[in-house]
N, C-alpha and C positions, 0 to 999 in steps of 0.2 A: 504493500500500500504506500510505501515511502515515495516512490516516483510520482504517483497520482497526487499525493498530498503536496509534494514540492511544486508540481505544476499548478495546483490551486493557489499556492502562495505567490507564485510569480504572476498568475493572472490577477490576483487580488491587487497587487501593486499596479499593474497596468490599468485596472479598473478605476483608478482615481481620475482618469481623464474624463472630461465632459461627455465625449462621445460614448464612452463606456457606460457612464451613468444613465444617459438617455436610453441606451440599448438595454440596460438592466431594467429600467422602468417599463419599457415596452414588453419585455419578456415576462415580468411579473404580472403586468396587466393582462396579458393573454392567458397566463395560468389561472388568474382569478376568474376570468370569464369562463374558461373551460370547466374549472372546478365547480363554479356556481351552477352551470348548466347541467353538469353530470349528477349533482346531488341536491340536497336541500340548501336553500339560501342562508340558513342559519349555521354559522361556523361551529357552534356547539354540537351539531349533529352531522357535520360534514368535515371529516378530518383533513381532506385535501384542501378545502377552502380555508380552513383554519390555518394550515401551514402556509398557504399563499399570502394570507393577511399578515402573518407574522413576518414573512419576508418583506412585505410592503412596508411595514413599520420600521424594520431594520434598515431599509433602503431610503427611509424618509420620504416615501411617496405621499402626496397630499391626499386628504380625504376626498376631494373632488375627483381625483384621478382613480381612486379605488372605487368610488361610487359609479363612475362611468363604466369601469370594467365589469362591475356586477350587473349593471343595466343591460349591457350587451348580451348577457346570458339569456335575457327574456326577449331579446329582439328590439328593445326600446332604444338602444344606442347605435346599433349597426346591423347590417344584414350578413356580416361575416359568419361563416360556419367552420370552425376549426376542427380538424381531426388529428389524432395522435398517430405519428408514424415513427418507426425506428429503422435506422439505416446502419448497416454493418460493412466493414471493409478494412483494408490495410493502407496505412499512410506511409510516409518516408521511413526508411530504415526497418521496414517490415512490421511496424507497430500496429497492433490491432486496435480498432476504434469502433465504438458504438455511439451513434449520434441520435438523440431524441429530439423530435421536432413537433411543433403544432402548426399546421398549415391549412390554408383555405384553398390551396392549389397543389395537389400531390405532384402533378407533372412538372410544374415549375421548380418545386423544391428538389425533387429527384434529379432533374436535369442540372440544376446549379451545383449540387453537391457532387454529382458524378464528374462534372467538369473540374471541380476543385481537386478531387482525388487524382484524376488523370494528369492534370498539369503539374502536380507535385510528386509524381513518381509512384502514386498509389493506385488502388483499384477498389471501387465500391461494388458491393454485391457478394463478396466472399463472406461466408458464415464464420464469425469469430466469437459468437456469444459463449461457446464452450470454454473460452479462456477467461470468463468472468462468472461471478456468482451474483445472483440477485439478493440484495440484503436491504434491511431497513437501517437507516442511519439517523440518529438523534444527536444534536449538538448543543452543548452548553458552554457558556463563557468560562474561562479558567478560574475566575474568582468565586464561583458559586460553591466550590468544594475542593478539597485537596484530592490528589489522585486516589489514595486509599479509600477515602469516604465514597467517592464516586464509584469506584470499582465494587465496593461492598453493596451499595445501593442498586447498581445495575444488575449484579448477579441475583439479588433478591427479587428484582423486577422481572427477571427472565431473559436478560440480554445474553448475547453470545460472546461478545468481546468488548473491551474498552481500550481506547488509546488516549492518554492524557499528556498534553504538552503545555508549553507556556502560552500557546495560542488558544487552548480550550480543550474540551473533552468531546470525543467522538465515541458514541455507543452504538455498536452494531447488533442487529437483531435478525431473527428469521422474518421474512416478509409479513407473515400473518400475525406476528407479535409486535409490529411497529407501534400501533396505536396504544396497545396495553402497556408496553414499556414506557412510552412517552408519558402517558397519563400518570403512571406510578412515580416517575422521576420528577415530573412537574409538580406533583403534590408535595414533594419534599424540597425541591430546589427552585421552584418558580418556573416561569415560561421558558421553554427551550428556544434556542436561536433558530432551530430548524428541525424538521422531522419529515423524511421522505424516503421513497424507495430509490435505490441507486444500484449501479453495477460496479462491483469490486473485483479487480483482476486477481485471478488465482495462479497466473503464470506471467512473468514479466520479461521484457527485453532490456538489457543493460545498454545504455547509450553513451557514446563518447561526446565530446563537446560539439563536434560537427553534426552528429546525428541528432543530439538534443536540440540544437539551434534550429535545425530543419523541421523537426517534429513540432516544437513549440510555435514556430512561425505558421505552420500548417494548421494546427489546432486553433490558434488565434484567429486565423482567417475563417475557418469553419464556424467558430463560436460567434463571429460577428454577423453571420447570416441572419436576416430578420426572422426566419422561421425556426431557427435552432434554439432549443431550450437548454440542453445539457450535452456535453461531450465527455466521453470516458475513454481512457487510453491505458494500455498495459505496459508502460515503460518505467525504468528505474534510472535515476541520475545520481551520481556520487556527489558528496558534499563539495569536493573540489570543483567539479564541473558546474554545479549549482552556483557556487560562489562567483565563477567567471561569468555565467549567464546573468546573474543578478547584479553585476557590477555596473 
C-alpha cells in the first residue's frame, strides 16, 4: 500500500492549485448527485450520500453548491444522467490501473481514456482487477487517537487492518463491514474524514525515478479528466525516489 499512499501524498500537494480545487468541487458535486439519486435524500439513511457530504465539508464547498448537486438528483437542476463505469488497463512501466468514472456519455469517456492510455505507452481494456482487493476504507485525523487506541478500537469494531501515520489513521474493512465499522468508530472518535469502498493493490511494481515520473504524470492526466472520480494504481516508490519527485 506504500506506493499508493505516496502517490496520494504527492497528488495532495498538487491539489493546492486553483484548478485542482475546482476539479475536486466538480467531482464531489457529481458524487453527491449520484448518491442522492441512488438512495434516500437523507444522509442518515444513505451512507454514500453521507460520505459525499463529509467530503464536501472537508473541501469547503459552499452550501449552495451542495444544494445544487442534490437538486440535480431529482431533475430540478439538470437533465444530466450519470452512470458509474470502471475502466481497467496498464499504464507506463506496466503499472496496473483501475479508473472509476461517473459519466453522462460512456462513448466519450471511453474514447478519451483509451487515447490517454495509448499515447503514454499503455493499453486500456486489459483485466487487472485481480491485482487489487476491494476493501472499505475509513479515515480519521491523526489527533483523534494514538495508534494503539485506534488499533484496539478498530479491531473491536470488526476492521481488518489499521495503518496509522503522522498524517492520520486508515482503517481497512471487508466491503460489507464498511458502514458498521465506520459507525462504531465515529461513536467513539467523532466524524470520520472519509469512508468509502476502494481498490487496494495486492501485488505491486517497484518503480525507479524515470518510471515513477512517467506513471505519476500519466495518472495526473487521467485524474484531471472531468468524468474520472478515482484512480488506483499498483506501484511502489522508494523513499529516495519519492524525495526526488517531491523536491
